[in-house]
C-alpha positions as a Markdown table, in Angstrom:
| # | Residue | x | y | z |
|---|---|---|---|---|
| 1 | Met | 173.8 | 131.1 | 91.5 |
| 2 | Thr | 172.7 | 128.7 | 88.7 |
| 3 | Met | 175.3 | 126.7 | 87.1 |
| 4 | Val | 174.9 | 124.7 | 83.9 |
| 5 | Glu | 177.7 | 122.3 | 82.9 |
| 6 | His | 178.2 | 121.5 | 79.2 |
| 7 | Ile | 180.5 | 118.8 | 77.9 |
| 8 | Ala | 182.1 | 120.1 | 74.8 |
| 9 | Pro | 182.9 | 117.7 | 71.9 |
| 10 | Thr | 186.6 | 118.3 | 72.8 |
| 11 | Ser | 185.8 | 116.3 | 76.1 |
| 12 | Glu | 186.3 | 119.7 | 78.0 |
| 13 | Ser | 183.7 | 120.8 | 80.4 |
| 14 | Val | 182.4 | 124.4 | 80.1 |
| 15 | Thr | 180.3 | 125.8 | 82.9 |
| 16 | Leu | 177.9 | 128.7 | 82.6 |
| 17 | Glu | 177.2 | 130.6 | 85.7 |
| 18 | Phe | 174.3 | 133.0 | 85.9 |
| 19 | Glu | 171.9 | 134.3 | 88.5 |
| 20 | Pro | 168.2 | 134.7 | 87.4 |
| 21 | Ala | 167.2 | 138.2 | 88.8 |
| 22 | Ser | 163.5 | 137.5 | 89.1 |
| 23 | Glu | 160.7 | 134.9 | 89.1 |
| 24 | Ala | 159.8 | 136.1 | 85.6 |
| 25 | Gln | 163.3 | 135.3 | 84.4 |
| 26 | Ile | 163.1 | 131.8 | 85.9 |
| 27 | Tyr | 159.6 | 131.4 | 84.3 |
| 28 | Phe | 160.9 | 132.4 | 80.9 |
| 29 | Leu | 164.1 | 130.3 | 81.2 |
| 30 | Asn | 162.0 | 127.0 | 82.0 |
| 31 | Ser | 159.2 | 127.7 | 79.6 |
| 32 | Thr | 158.9 | 125.0 | 76.9 |
| 33 | Lys | 156.4 | 127.0 | 74.8 |
| 34 | Arg | 157.2 | 127.3 | 71.1 |
| 35 | Asn | 156.9 | 131.1 | 71.3 |
| 36 | Ile | 157.3 | 133.1 | 74.5 |
| 37 | Leu | 157.4 | 136.9 | 75.0 |
| 38 | Phe | 159.2 | 138.5 | 77.9 |
| 39 | Asn | 157.7 | 141.9 | 78.4 |
| 40 | Ser | 158.8 | 144.1 | 81.2 |
| 41 | Gly | 160.4 | 147.6 | 81.9 |
| 42 | Tyr | 164.0 | 148.7 | 81.1 |
| 43 | Gly | 166.8 | 147.0 | 83.1 |
| 44 | Ala | 164.6 | 143.7 | 83.8 |
| 45 | Gly | 167.2 | 141.6 | 82.1 |
| 46 | Lys | 165.1 | 140.5 | 79.1 |
| 47 | Thr | 167.9 | 140.3 | 76.6 |
| 48 | Phe | 170.3 | 138.7 | 79.1 |
| 49 | Ile | 167.9 | 135.8 | 80.1 |
| 50 | Ala | 166.9 | 135.5 | 76.4 |
| 51 | Cys | 170.6 | 134.9 | 75.5 |
| 52 | Val | 171.1 | 132.5 | 78.3 |
| 53 | Lys | 168.1 | 130.5 | 77.1 |
| 54 | Leu | 169.2 | 130.5 | 73.5 |
| 55 | Leu | 172.8 | 129.5 | 74.3 |
| 56 | Leu | 171.5 | 126.6 | 76.4 |
| 57 | Leu | 169.4 | 125.5 | 73.5 |
| 58 | Leu | 172.3 | 125.7 | 71.0 |
| 59 | Leu | 174.5 | 123.7 | 73.3 |
| 60 | Arg | 171.8 | 120.9 | 73.9 |
| 61 | Phe | 171.0 | 120.5 | 70.3 |
| 62 | Asn | 174.3 | 120.1 | 68.4 |
| 63 | Lys | 174.3 | 121.5 | 64.8 |
| 64 | Ser | 171.3 | 123.7 | 65.4 |
| 65 | Arg | 171.0 | 127.1 | 64.0 |
| 66 | Ala | 169.5 | 130.3 | 65.3 |
| 67 | Val | 168.8 | 133.9 | 64.3 |
| 68 | Val | 169.3 | 136.7 | 66.8 |
| 69 | Gly | 167.5 | 139.7 | 65.3 |
| 70 | Arg | 166.9 | 143.4 | 66.0 |
| 71 | Gln | 165.4 | 146.1 | 63.9 |
| 72 | Lys | 168.4 | 148.4 | 63.7 |
| 73 | Phe | 172.0 | 147.3 | 63.0 |
| 74 | Thr | 173.5 | 149.7 | 65.5 |
| 75 | Asp | 171.2 | 148.5 | 68.3 |
| 76 | Leu | 172.0 | 144.8 | 67.4 |
| 77 | Ala | 175.8 | 145.5 | 67.5 |
| 78 | Lys | 175.8 | 147.7 | 70.6 |
| 79 | Thr | 173.5 | 145.8 | 72.9 |
| 80 | Thr | 172.0 | 142.4 | 71.8 |
| 81 | Arg | 175.1 | 140.9 | 70.3 |
| 82 | Glu | 177.2 | 142.4 | 73.1 |
| 83 | Thr | 175.0 | 140.7 | 75.7 |
| 84 | Phe | 175.2 | 137.5 | 74.0 |
| 85 | Phe | 178.9 | 137.4 | 74.1 |
| 86 | Gln | 178.9 | 138.3 | 77.7 |
| 87 | Val | 176.8 | 135.1 | 78.3 |
| 88 | Cys | 178.8 | 133.0 | 75.8 |
| 89 | Pro | 182.3 | 132.0 | 77.0 |
| 90 | Pro | 185.0 | 132.3 | 74.2 |
| 91 | Glu | 185.9 | 128.7 | 74.7 |
| 92 | Leu | 182.6 | 127.8 | 73.2 |
| 93 | Tyr | 183.5 | 129.3 | 69.8 |
| 94 | Ser | 187.3 | 128.6 | 70.0 |
| 95 | Glu | 188.8 | 128.3 | 66.4 |
| 96 | Gln | 191.1 | 125.5 | 67.9 |
| 97 | Asn | 188.0 | 123.3 | 68.6 |
| 98 | Gly | 186.2 | 124.1 | 65.3 |
| 99 | Gly | 184.3 | 127.3 | 66.4 |
| 100 | Ala | 184.3 | 130.7 | 64.6 |
| 101 | Arg | 183.3 | 134.3 | 65.4 |
| 102 | Ala | 182.9 | 136.6 | 62.5 |
| 103 | Asp | 181.2 | 139.9 | 63.8 |
| 104 | Gly | 181.5 | 141.6 | 60.4 |
| 105 | Arg | 179.3 | 138.9 | 58.8 |
| 106 | Gly | 177.1 | 138.5 | 61.8 |
| 107 | Tyr | 178.1 | 134.9 | 62.2 |
| 108 | Leu | 178.9 | 132.6 | 65.1 |
| 109 | Lys | 179.8 | 128.9 | 65.0 |
| 110 | Leu | 180.0 | 127.0 | 68.4 |
| 111 | Ile | 182.3 | 124.1 | 68.9 |
| 112 | Asn | 179.4 | 121.7 | 68.8 |
| 113 | Gly | 178.5 | 122.7 | 65.2 |
| 114 | Ser | 175.5 | 125.1 | 66.2 |
| 115 | Glu | 175.3 | 128.3 | 64.5 |
| 116 | Val | 174.0 | 131.9 | 65.2 |
| 117 | Phe | 173.2 | 134.4 | 62.6 |
| 118 | Phe | 173.0 | 138.1 | 63.9 |
| 119 | Met | 170.5 | 139.7 | 61.7 |
| 120 | His | 169.1 | 143.4 | 61.5 |
| 121 | Phe | 166.0 | 144.2 | 59.6 |
| 122 | Asp | 166.9 | 147.8 | 58.3 |
| 123 | Asn | 165.9 | 147.6 | 54.6 |
| 124 | Met | 165.1 | 144.0 | 54.9 |
| 125 | Asp | 164.4 | 142.1 | 51.6 |
| 126 | Met | 161.8 | 139.5 | 52.5 |
| 127 | Arg | 163.1 | 137.2 | 49.7 |
| 128 | Ser | 166.3 | 136.8 | 51.8 |
| 129 | Leu | 164.3 | 134.7 | 54.4 |
| 130 | Lys | 162.9 | 132.2 | 51.8 |
| 131 | Ser | 165.9 | 129.8 | 52.0 |
| 132 | Leu | 166.7 | 130.4 | 55.7 |
| 133 | Glu | 166.8 | 127.2 | 57.7 |
| 134 | Ile | 166.6 | 127.8 | 61.6 |
| 135 | Asn | 165.6 | 126.0 | 64.7 |
| 136 | Phe | 165.6 | 129.0 | 67.1 |
| 137 | Leu | 164.7 | 132.7 | 66.9 |
| 138 | Leu | 165.6 | 135.4 | 69.4 |
| 139 | Leu | 164.0 | 138.8 | 68.6 |
| 140 | Asp | 165.2 | 141.5 | 70.8 |
| 141 | Gln | 162.7 | 144.6 | 71.2 |
| 142 | Ala | 160.3 | 142.7 | 68.9 |
| 143 | Glu | 157.8 | 145.7 | 69.1 |
| 144 | Glu | 160.2 | 147.5 | 66.7 |
| 145 | Ile | 160.1 | 144.8 | 64.1 |
| 146 | Ala | 157.4 | 144.6 | 61.3 |
| 147 | Glu | 154.8 | 141.8 | 61.7 |
| 148 | Ser | 155.7 | 140.5 | 58.2 |
| 149 | Ile | 159.3 | 140.0 | 59.2 |
| 150 | Tyr | 158.3 | 138.2 | 62.3 |
| 151 | Leu | 155.9 | 136.0 | 60.3 |
| 152 | Gly | 158.6 | 135.3 | 57.7 |
| 153 | Leu | 161.1 | 134.3 | 60.3 |
| 154 | Asp | 158.5 | 132.3 | 62.3 |
| 155 | Ser | 157.8 | 130.3 | 59.1 |
| 156 | Arg | 161.4 | 129.3 | 58.8 |
| 157 | Leu | 161.7 | 127.7 | 62.4 |
| 158 | Gly | 162.2 | 124.0 | 62.4 |
| 159 | Arg | 163.7 | 124.0 | 58.8 |
| 160 | Lys | 167.2 | 122.8 | 59.7 |
| 161 | Ser | 166.8 | 119.1 | 59.8 |
| 162 | Asp | 170.4 | 118.1 | 60.7 |
| 163 | Ala | 170.3 | 119.5 | 64.3 |
| 164 | Glu | 170.9 | 116.7 | 66.7 |
| 165 | Val | 168.2 | 115.8 | 69.2 |
| 166 | Pro | 169.7 | 114.3 | 72.4 |
| 167 | Gln | 168.9 | 110.6 | 72.9 |
| 168 | Glu | 167.4 | 111.3 | 76.4 |
| 169 | Leu | 164.8 | 113.5 | 74.9 |
| 170 | Ile | 163.9 | 111.0 | 72.2 |
| 171 | Thr | 163.7 | 108.3 | 74.9 |
| 172 | Gln | 161.5 | 110.6 | 77.1 |
| 173 | Phe | 159.1 | 111.3 | 74.1 |
| 174 | Glu | 158.9 | 107.6 | 73.1 |
| 175 | Ala | 158.0 | 106.6 | 76.7 |
| 176 | Asn | 155.2 | 109.3 | 76.8 |
| 177 | Gly | 153.8 | 108.0 | 73.3 |
| 178 | Ser | 154.7 | 111.5 | 71.8 |
| 179 | Ile | 156.6 | 110.1 | 69.0 |
């Protein structure tokens, strides 16, 4: 059992418990690549581990923003979003602590200020991506999504500048001469 503890802005501690089911999931979870694809058969836990990774990133980088996308709305609502909320404890988006969940608008705000837009690409107008500012992107069943949509979304990564980088990462990069 893997456990990750997150200290919420309310000084409460939230523990995420999950068990990677394979070496492939562990590799995916630990990868630091900008873009990573998890390709395997049905039931391998691709969506589950992608949601875990995304949630960990959103918790680590306060005020960050992500898109969780899938080609069809019905698939997004019935599978991808459902899996995300199986992974994400309700206390992380509690309205009492500044969070919000609005499934009808495809919106989630975590209590640390990070946001998720759940988007489907049925009848997608590419102009709607022009002003999108995101730090993370999770595309479920990417093979169903047009390359132009992927490229449009990929071009919007890193655009949300007020996401907070943890001091320990800044210190680490400074020590390595990476900044």
